[in-house]
C-alpha positions, 0 to 999 in steps of 0.5 A: 848744281853744276859748280865745279871746273875740273883741270888736267894737266898732261903735257909733261911727265907729271899727271896733275888734277884740280878743282876750282869753284866756278863762282869765284875761281877759288881752289877746292883741291888738287893732286898730282903724280910725278911718275913717268908714263903714268897718265893712261893708268892714273889720270881717271883714278886721280880725278875721282879721288880728288873729286870724291875726297872734296865731297863732290860727285861728277855731277857737280862738274860745270866744265872741264879744262885741259892743258892745250899743249905744246908738250908730250904728244901722248900726255896730251892725247890722254888729256884731251880724250879724258877731258872730252869723254866728260864733257860729252858725257856730262853735256858741259863746256870744253876749255883748252889752255896753252901750256906755254902761257900757263907756265908763265902765269904760274911763274909770274904770279910769284915773282916779286916786281914781275913787271921788271921782267919778261917770262920765257917757258922752255919746254924740252923738244929734244937735242937742242930744240924747245917749245918756247914763247915769251910774255910780259908780266901781264901775259902779253906775248912778245913771241908766240908759241914756237919750236926753236933750236937754240944757240947762242943767239937765241933772243939776243934781242930780248936780252940785250935790253931786259932781264928774262927769267927762263923756266921749264924742262928746256931751260937747262940747254939754254943756260950753257949757252948764255952763261955769263949774261946778267939778263939771263936769269934760270929758275929750277924745278918749275913744272906745269901745273893743273892749278895754273890751268884751272886759273886761266881756264876760269877766265876763259869760261866767264868769256865763254871761250869753249871748244868744239868737244867733237873736233878739239885736238890739242896744240902739238906745235909740230908734226909727230914723227913715226918709224916702222920697227925693223923686222928682226 
């Protein structure tokens, strides 16, 4: 019987997979590697090992969820390709979960008095640019995912009235710009996890919010620029 939800997180340097029960959303297991550029060689190995170590088979999968982005272009492509391949081969649904709402969900779930704060995940997009969004504790967005070039006035209208928690790989760049603002609270070492992808994907599965396996593409947020190498 297809009873498991497999979740993949490849939007960051962390390569992570998790298994949840589709019956009630309980976590069965998770594993991750914090190695730069490890996704292409390790993702399928992590999937196989986690499924085997929990006493299951690929045939037990009932759905696959993938981190939808924004984030690393290459990482998102690798995650999407693996998820689509599994869904096509097993004839099971594909679910996509935004990286930014999953990060906010992850932090809100472990924050005391979460309703007192706004939650602002920031992912590094190089230089002073970040991928960011802003959420209430109940996951309602106040700012939809966007790419933002940071300066001292960024998000000033929200920081003037509420305490905002900032976290993710791009948050440190903003910390120096708003130093001294008591409403800006920065949380270190918050990384995307496959567990939070799975938790939100479980809700999406119940609502049958499935992706088209053939045509799904990750949410890159902005165009990817490539350059032609100079000849020697």
